[in-house]
TIZA-567404 format. One record per residue: residue in three letters; x, y, z of N, C-alpha, C in turn. Coordinates in steps of 0.2 Angstrom, whole numbers, padded with zeros to 4 digits, always signed. Layout:
% residues N
ALAXYZXYZXYZ ...
***
This chain:
% residues 57
MET+0039-0058+0072+0037-0051+0073+0031-0053+0081 ALA+0029-0049+0083+0025-0046+0089+0018-0045+0087 THR+0016-0044+0092+0007-0043+0093+0008-0039+0096 GLU+0002-0037+0095-0001-0030+0102-0009-0030+0099 SER-0011-0026+0105-0018-0027+0104-0019-0022+0101 VAL-0028-0022+0099-0030-0014+0096-0038-0014+0098 TRP-0039-0008+0096-0045-0007+0101-0048-0005+0093 VAL-0053-0009+0092-0059-0006+0087-0065-0003+0088 VAL-0067+0002+0087-0075+0003+0089-0079+0002+0081 PHE-0087+0000+0083-0090-0002+0075-0098+0005+0078 ARG-0095+0006+0073-0105+0012+0071-0109+0007+0070 GLU-0114+0007+0073-0121+0003+0068-0123+0003+0063 ALA-0124+0010+0062-0126+0017+0058-0126+0018+0052 ILE-0123+0014+0052-0117+0013+0044-0113+0007+0045 PRO-0120+0003+0042-0117-0004+0040-0112-0003+0035 SER-0112-0002+0031-0111-0002+0025-0101+0000+0029 ASN-0098+0003+0029-0095+0006+0033-0094+0006+0039 PRO-0094+0000+0043-0095+0003+0051-0089+0001+0055 ILE-0082+0001+0053-0077+0004+0055-0078+0014+0057 ALA-0077+0015+0066-0080+0022+0066-0072+0023+0070 GLY-0068+0017+0071-0061+0020+0074-0054+0016+0078 VAL-0050+0015+0078-0047+0008+0079-0041+0012+0084 PHE-0041+0010+0092-0038+0013+0095-0031+0007+0097 ARG-0026+0013+0101-0021+0007+0105-0023+0006+0112 SER-0027+0010+0115-0028+0008+0122-0036+0006+0122 GLN-0041+0004+0125-0048+0006+0130-0050+0010+0132 LYS-0046+0014+0136-0046+0020+0136-0050+0024+0130 ASP-0042+0023+0126-0047+0029+0119-0050+0027+0117 ALA-0053+0024+0115-0059+0018+0112-0066+0025+0117 LEU-0063+0021+0124-0071+0022+0126-0072+0031+0130 ALA-0067+0034+0127-0064+0041+0126-0068+0044+0122 TYR-0066+0040+0113-0071+0044+0106-0077+0042+0107 VAL-0079+0034+0109-0090+0034+0111-0090+0040+0114 ASP-0087+0039+0121-0091+0043+0125-0093+0049+0121 THR-0088+0052+0116-0087+0060+0116-0094+0063+0110 LYS-0092+0054+0104-0096+0054+0102-0104+0053+0103 LEU-0104+0050+0109-0114+0050+0110-0113+0056+0114 ALA-0111+0059+0116-0113+0068+0119-0115+0069+0115 ILE-0115+0071+0105-0116+0071+0102-0122+0067+0101 LYS-0123+0064+0099-0129+0059+0098-0130+0053+0100 PRO-0134+0054+0109-0135+0046+0112-0137+0041+0109 ASP-0140+0042+0105-0146+0034+0101-0140+0032+0095 ASP-0136+0034+0097-0131+0032+0091-0127+0024+0095 VAL-0128+0017+0091-0123+0015+0094-0116+0009+0093 PHE-0113+0009+0097-0106+0006+0094-0103+0003+0098 GLU-0102-0005+0097-0097-0010+0100-0089-0007+0099 ILE-0087-0013+0104-0078-0012+0106-0077-0016+0107 GLY-0074-0019+0101-0069-0025+0100-0059-0026+0103 GLU-0060-0029+0107-0050-0032+0107-0049-0037+0101 TYR-0043-0033+0100-0039-0041+0092-0033-0039+0092 ARG-0031-0044+0093-0023-0045+0089-0018-0042+0083 VAL-0015-0040+0082-0016-0039+0077-0005-0040+0075 GLY-0004-0041+0069+0005-0043+0067+0006-0036+0070 VAL+0014-0037+0072+0019-0029+0069+0025-0032+0069 ALA+0027-0029+0063+0033-0031+0059+0036-0026+0063 LEU+0044-0027+0068+0051-0021+0070+0055-0022+0065 TYR+0054-0016+0063+0066-0017+0057+0068-0011+0058 
***
């Protein structure tokens, strides 16, 4: 099994379901956050890089 990085964006405004999105690159995750902050600048986001297992078939 191979591993790959994904970038997870968490939104603090929704504690019951904080995951706002999962992206394959940091650039895409940051673009998502920038878009959302342009709409609602008071939102608070956190971004984290996570290694996940990828099954190759």
